[in-house]
VEXNUTI-961142 format. One line per 4 residues: for each residue x, y, z of N, C-alpha, C. Coordinates in Angstrom, 3 decimals. Atoms other than C-alpha are relative to their C-alpha. Layout:
% VEXNUTI-961142
X Y Z X Y Z X Y Z ~ ...
***
This chain:
% VEXNUTI-961142
1.163 0.145 0.602 9.793 -10.895 58.799 0.080 -0.541 -1.458 ~ -0.145 0.467 1.308 9.313 -12.605 55.445 -0.570 1.065 -0.870 ~ 0.649 -1.112 1.116 8.272 -10.529 52.064 -1.204 -0.272 0.032 ~ 1.530 0.016 -0.349 4.779 -12.048 52.545 -0.500 0.742 0.947
0.453 -0.467 -1.033 4.435 -10.874 55.821 0.180 1.553 0.030 ~ -0.143 -1.149 0.387 5.889 -7.557 54.934 -1.112 0.555 -0.941 ~ 1.067 -0.274 0.908 3.398 -7.392 52.000 -1.390 0.327 0.573 ~ 1.045 -0.060 -0.958 0.549 -7.915 54.466 0.012 1.331 0.949
-0.210 -1.528 -0.688 1.926 -5.175 56.759 -0.132 1.043 -0.728 ~ 0.148 -1.129 0.765 2.562 -2.903 54.280 -1.438 0.466 -0.779 ~ 1.327 -0.460 0.791 -0.933 -2.956 52.433 -0.750 0.557 1.092 ~ 0.945 -0.563 -1.051 -2.479 -2.406 56.048 0.576 1.452 0.053
-0.725 -1.418 -0.367 -0.075 0.560 56.599 -0.301 0.906 -0.907 ~ 0.348 -0.921 1.175 -0.575 2.117 53.241 -1.640 0.104 -0.027 ~ 1.470 -0.126 0.123 -4.485 1.692 53.573 -0.221 0.963 1.115 ~ 0.063 -1.014 -0.995 -4.323 3.454 57.074 0.169 1.185 -0.300
-0.437 -1.365 0.454 -2.373 6.128 55.716 -0.747 0.844 -0.819 ~ 0.905 -0.880 0.982 -4.850 6.988 53.077 -1.170 -0.088 0.394 ~ 1.436 -0.129 -0.486 -7.915 6.716 55.003 -0.868 -1.193 -0.491 ~ 0.873 1.281 0.668 -9.051 3.203 53.570 0.308 -1.140 0.804
-0.304 1.223 -0.711 -9.200 -0.400 54.854 0.403 -0.900 -0.999 ~ -0.721 1.181 0.690 -7.249 -3.507 53.753 -0.816 -1.045 0.048 ~ 0.296 1.344 0.182 -8.182 -7.043 52.634 1.073 -0.692 -0.053 ~ -1.286 1.122 0.291 -5.317 -9.244 53.501 -0.199 -1.345 0.560
0.342 1.344 -0.425 -7.354 -12.174 54.582 0.081 -1.097 -1.012 ~ -0.083 1.296 0.949 -6.526 -15.595 52.944 0.778 0.493 -1.038 ~ -0.665 -0.344 1.136 -3.800 -14.096 50.717 0.586 -1.240 -0.811 ~ -0.644 0.996 0.732 -2.574 -17.609 49.805 -0.983 -0.984 -0.706
1.102 0.797 0.614 -6.054 -18.831 48.819 -0.181 0.603 -1.381 ~ 0.465 -0.755 1.101 -6.624 -15.966 46.308 1.294 0.644 -0.675 ~ -1.426 -0.634 0.645 -2.671 -14.851 45.659 -0.561 1.529 -0.278 ~ 0.551 -1.402 0.254 -4.252 -11.277 46.032 -0.208 0.679 1.299
0.480 -1.114 -1.303 -4.592 -8.340 48.629 -0.260 1.056 -0.532 ~ 0.529 -1.079 0.578 -6.406 -5.310 48.215 -0.055 1.136 1.144 ~ 0.566 -1.156 -0.720 -7.054 -1.628 49.629 -1.412 0.386 -0.563 ~ 1.515 -0.306 0.261 -10.783 -0.775 49.665 -0.077 1.628 -0.329
0.068 -1.234 0.189 -10.243 2.485 47.995 1.237 0.390 -1.208 ~ -0.616 -0.118 1.199 -8.633 3.917 44.856 0.328 1.745 -0.015 ~ -0.553 -1.202 0.282 -6.466 7.240 44.302 1.503 -0.198 -0.322 ~ -1.455 0.066 0.605 -3.046 8.023 42.706 0.858 -0.213 0.999
-1.239 0.163 -1.235 -0.873 8.270 45.932 -0.305 -1.537 0.622 ~ 0.167 1.311 -0.569 -2.449 5.036 47.199 0.778 -1.192 -0.946 ~ -0.645 0.896 1.058 -1.484 3.328 43.916 1.624 0.167 -0.117 ~ -1.331 -0.365 -0.108 1.806 4.851 43.934 0.763 -0.636 1.106
-0.648 0.533 -1.223 2.769 3.573 47.350 -0.130 -1.532 0.001 ~ 0.062 1.511 0.205 1.421 -0.169 46.476 1.037 -0.360 -0.972 ~ -1.007 0.365 0.904 3.669 0.030 43.611 1.503 -0.315 0.456 ~ -1.115 -0.031 -0.733 6.620 1.094 45.524 0.281 -1.272 0.948
-0.119 1.213 -0.947 5.979 -1.704 48.243 0.352 -1.186 -1.184 ~ -0.328 1.208 1.022 5.760 -4.250 45.134 1.535 0.085 -0.339 ~ -1.251 -0.177 0.519 8.956 -2.890 43.918 1.421 -0.636 0.966 ~ -0.926 0.562 -0.975 10.693 -3.543 47.183 -0.117 -1.396 0.297
0.126 1.333 -0.329 9.461 -6.971 47.522 0.198 -0.945 -1.317 ~ -0.242 0.812 1.169 10.127 -8.133 43.924 -1.362 -0.357 -0.854 ~ 1.374 0.505 0.708 6.466 -8.391 42.707 -0.139 1.209 -0.996 ~ -0.013 -0.659 1.356 5.987 -6.964 39.118 -0.948 1.270 0.115
0.806 -1.176 0.070 4.535 -3.442 38.992 -1.169 -0.194 -0.525 ~ 1.121 0.385 0.709 1.992 -4.605 36.629 -1.202 -0.681 0.563 ~ 0.814 0.649 -0.933 0.657 -6.788 39.310 -0.736 0.767 0.920 ~ 0.545 -0.931 -0.870 -0.492 -3.827 41.275 -0.872 0.937 -0.727
0.996 -0.925 0.944 -3.526 -1.758 39.635 -1.211 0.208 0.769 ~ 1.363 -0.389 -0.673 -6.789 -0.167 40.372 -1.129 -0.571 -0.750 ~ 1.329 0.373 0.608 -10.094 -1.509 39.703 -1.155 0.794 0.520 ~ 0.766 -1.125 -0.273 -12.380 1.321 39.576 -1.550 -0.483 0.252
1.342 0.862 0.039 -15.578 -0.998 39.141 -0.161 -0.435 1.524 ~ 0.184 0.552 -1.497 -14.885 -2.374 42.718 0.650 1.150 0.982 ~ -0.482 -0.961 -0.742 -13.236 0.887 44.039 1.284 -0.658 0.774 ~ -1.033 0.574 -0.978 -10.210 -1.000 45.047 1.414 0.009 -0.725
-1.452 -0.001 0.489 -6.310 -0.906 44.645 0.312 -1.480 0.397 ~ -0.089 1.598 -0.191 -5.291 -4.736 44.091 1.481 -0.235 -0.408 ~ -1.189 0.591 0.144 -2.070 -6.415 44.345 -0.186 -1.592 -0.135 ~ 0.051 1.529 0.067 -2.123 -9.832 42.730 1.401 -0.392 -0.054
-1.297 0.900 0.108 1.025 -12.256 43.148 -0.124 -1.285 -0.426 ~ -0.034 1.426 0.675 2.096 -15.440 41.559 0.257 -0.904 0.985 ~ -0.279 1.216 -0.890 1.965 -18.683 43.634 1.266 -0.060 0.082 ~ -1.259 0.453 -0.256 5.353 -19.190 42.775 0.817 1.131 0.757
-0.661 -1.041 -0.828 6.387 -15.646 44.389 -0.425 -0.366 1.462 ~ 0.428 0.234 -1.441 4.554 -16.673 47.502 0.741 -0.931 0.565 ~ -0.505 1.109 -0.753 6.303 -19.820 48.041 1.531 0.099 -0.386 ~ -1.245 -0.212 0.165 9.831 -18.572 46.754 0.628 1.230 0.803
-0.376 -1.408 -0.394 10.508 -14.877 47.147 -0.649 0.209 1.102 ~ 0.915 -0.426 -1.253 7.562 -14.467 49.683 0.515 -0.654 1.131 ~ -0.496 0.705 -0.814 9.385 -16.812 51.841 1.311 0.500 0.757 ~ -1.349 -0.557 -0.461 12.756 -14.926 52.104 -0.295 1.057 0.932
-0.009 -1.071 -1.009 13.446 -12.546 54.930 0.090 1.332 -0.672 ~ -0.150 -1.309 0.464 12.970 -8.899 54.169 0.725 0.731 0.742 ~ -1.147 -0.810 -0.564 15.913 -6.666 54.900 -0.184 1.401 -0.420 ~ 0.369 -1.594 0.390 14.788 -2.811 55.081 1.105 0.681 -0.257
-1.121 -0.679 0.701 16.754 -0.680 53.045 0.088 1.444 0.759 ~ 0.077 -1.270 -0.454 15.642 2.571 54.856 -0.361 0.779 -1.186 ~ 0.589 -1.007 0.794 14.447 3.883 51.604 -1.273 -0.660 -0.514 ~ 1.191 0.656 0.344 11.004 2.324 51.712 -1.002 1.194 -0.201
0.806 -1.122 0.197 8.986 5.264 50.090 -1.402 -0.226 0.277 ~ 1.276 0.448 0.026 5.706 3.434 50.731 -0.357 0.164 1.465 ~ 0.418 -0.141 -1.232 5.734 3.897 54.481 0.306 1.348 0.725 ~ -0.189 -1.210 -0.757 5.617 6.697 56.997 1.681 -0.165 0.619
-1.355 0.028 -0.134 9.224 7.917 57.875 0.190 -0.530 1.402 ~ -0.117 0.724 -1.371 8.857 6.796 61.667 -0.540 -1.155 0.353 ~ 0.463 1.433 -0.113 7.132 3.482 60.922 0.986 -0.967 0.101 ~ -0.743 1.093 0.080 8.822 0.511 61.878 -0.733 -1.098 -0.686
0.785 1.190 0.659 7.855 -2.371 59.596 -0.149 -1.089 0.666 ~ 0.491 0.866 -0.765 5.898 -4.865 61.469 -0.363 0.234 1.207 ~ 0.615 -0.416 -1.288 4.882 -2.818 64.459 -1.033 0.872 -0.180
***
């Protein structure tokens, strides 16, 4: 899977784990994905995901006015690092221990 595909899968995985829904439609139109919910554990997991994918932590934030956890990414990331294959390390702190990325 590419890093962009892992981003989309990871955001959906994190949302489900925290009882929220995710909006990952049209990520290359808006260069953004979000989880429809806000809390510290969700933000922490999203920031860990961003760290694993090379997205700056400052691009992951809570928007309390919308009640969402948002990850914005640069178009340059999407078309360079986002196209690279993701190699799992086994230390992905943002996913459930027994979850297989992409399944």
